[in-house]
N, C-alpha and C positions, 0 to 999 in steps of 0.2 A: 360368967353367968349371963351378962348382957349380950355377949356375942351369940350364945346359944338361943336366947330369946329372939334376937333378930333373925337368925337362920330359920327358926320355927315359924316366924311370921311370914317370911318370904315363901316358905314352903306351903303354908296355908293359902296365901294369895294365889300362888301358882296352881294349886289343886282346885281352888274355886274357879279360876279362869278356865281350866281344862274342863271342869264339869259343866260350866255354862256353855262353852262351845259345843260340847257333846249334846246337850239338851237342845240347843238352837238348831243343830243339824238334824236332829231327830224330830223336831216339832215343826209341822207345816206352818203353824201360826207365826212362830218366831221367824222362820225362814222367809215367809212372805213379807214380814215387816221390814226386812233388809232389802232396800232397792238394789237390784242387780242390773248392770249395764247390758242392754240387748245388743245384738249384732249390728242393728241399724244405728245405734247410738255411738258406736265406736268407729271413728273414721279410719279408713285404711291408711297404713303407713305411707307417708309421702304425699298425701292428698294436698293439692295446692290450696292456698288461701285466696279469698276473693281479692280481685284486683281493684285498686283505687287510682284513677288517673284523671288529670284535668285536661288532657289532650283530646281535642275533638278531631275525629277522623275526616280526612279529605280525599277527594278523588285522586287516584294514583298511589295512595298508600298501600303498602303490602301488609296484610294481616295474617296472623297465625291463629287459627281457631281449633281448639282441642276439646273433645268431649271425653271426660275421664273414663278410662276403661274401654273405650271404643276406638281402636286404632283405625277402623274404616272411616271414622268421622274426624280424622285429623287432616286439616287442610291449610295450605298457604295460598291465600287469594289476594288478588289486586283489585282494589275498588275501581269500578268502571267510571268513565267520565261523567255518567249521569248520577253518580253517587251510590250505585247499587252493587251488590254481589250476590251470587247464587250459592247456596249451601245445600248439600244433600239432605233429603227428607224434609227440608224446610222451604226451599224455594228462594225466590228473589227477595232480598232485604234492602231497604233504604237505610244506609248506614252513614252517609256523609253528614257531618255536623253533630254526630252522636259521640258520646264517650264510650270507651271500650266496655265498661261495665254495663252500659245500656244495651250494647250489642249482645253481651252475654245473656241478658234476660230475654232478648228477642229470640235468640237461638233456643234457649231452654223452653220458651213458650211454644215455639214451632215444633219441638220434639215431643211435647207432652203426650200427644196421641199415639206415639210409637212405643210407650212404656206403660206397663200396668201399675208399677209403683212410682217411686221418685225418679225424676230425670237425672241422669248422671251429671256430675259437676262440669260446668263449661267455663273455659278460660279463653279470653280474647286478648291478644297482645299485638302491638304495632311493631313489626319487625323492621320495616323501612318506611319512614314517614316522607316518602318522595313527593307527596302532595303539598307539603309545607314549604313552598318555594316563594321567594321574592327576589326582586332585582333592585340593585342600587346603581344608578347611572350618574354621569356628570363629573363634577370636580371632586372626586375621591381618589385615593391612592390605588385601590384595586377594585375597579367597577366590575360588575358581573352579576350572575344569578347564584343565589345561595339557598341551601337546604338546611333546615334546622330540626332538631327533635323536640324543641319546645318553643313556646311563643316568645317573641322578643318585641321590644318597642323600637321606635325610630332611632334613638341613640345607640342602642345595641346593634341595630342593623348597620349603621354607619361604622361602628367599630369593626364589624365583620368585614366591611369593605376597606379596612385599613385606615379609616378616618378621613376627614375632609382635608383637601390640600390647602396651601397657604392663601390661595386667591378665591376660595369658595365663599359664596354669599349665604351664610348660615341663617339669615333672617328671611330667606325666601325659599326654603326647602319645600318641595312639592311632593305629596304622596297621592298617587292615582290608584283608585280601587275600582275594579270592574272594567268592562269594555262596552263600547257602543253607547246607546242612549241611557243605559242604566249606570254608567260610570260616575264616580264621584271623585272630587279632589279636595285635599286638605293642605292648607298653607301652615307651615310649622316654622316658628321662630326660635332658633337655638343659640344665637350669638351671645345673648346675655349669660347663658349657662357656662360659657368658657371664659368669662371675665371674673376677676377676683371679687369676692364678696357677693356672689349670687345668692339671692334669698329664696325662701320657700315660695314666695309669691311669684317670683320670676320663673320658677320651675312649673308652677301651675299655669302661668300665662303662656308657656312655651307650647302647650298643646302636644305633649309627647304621647302620641297615640300608639296603640298596639298594632303591630304589623299582622295582616291577615294573608292567607295563601293567595298568591297571584298579585300582590301589591307591587307597584313600581315606585321607587323613591328617586327623585331627581334633585341633585344638588347643583344649582347654577353657579 
């Protein structure tokens, strides 16, 4: 008897749901009350997500700029020595020192007049960060010029050069930034960091600066 009652209840619930669905489909008021996704709200399959990068673009970097759905606007461009590049329908853009996501917004703004509706999605990626170069010279095991895809500090730069040799004066490391009258130099003391019991204060006093593009580090 109980099983028959349960079966009947399920049947009534099912019939009720079917009737409600039928009424909703036939009633404009109910149909309008159910929000339906529009074509604009549904992103195409495979649409890229916005990029987030802390890397700032340098002259010499190779960028890939892609406007979604517009193959004619896909370009691989090298940032010129003056920090600019030219993009179709947009013109010359000053990109040196900017983040990739900032350049995405610049390209989108430049293309706004070319479209009646929304500007297609724009992605900017750094394919070859050849502008992020620095040199390590002097008493290191592998002196030379290095290229990195991320920012490094002086300690990491010395590591890339194989580390200091046994006779290096780590309390007089010199970092030179820029050329000509605008150049600056930083004296960096690293000897304490290689001794047992180095403290947080000694790390702060060492002046471990971040290496910028074009920096020259000299280890006497």
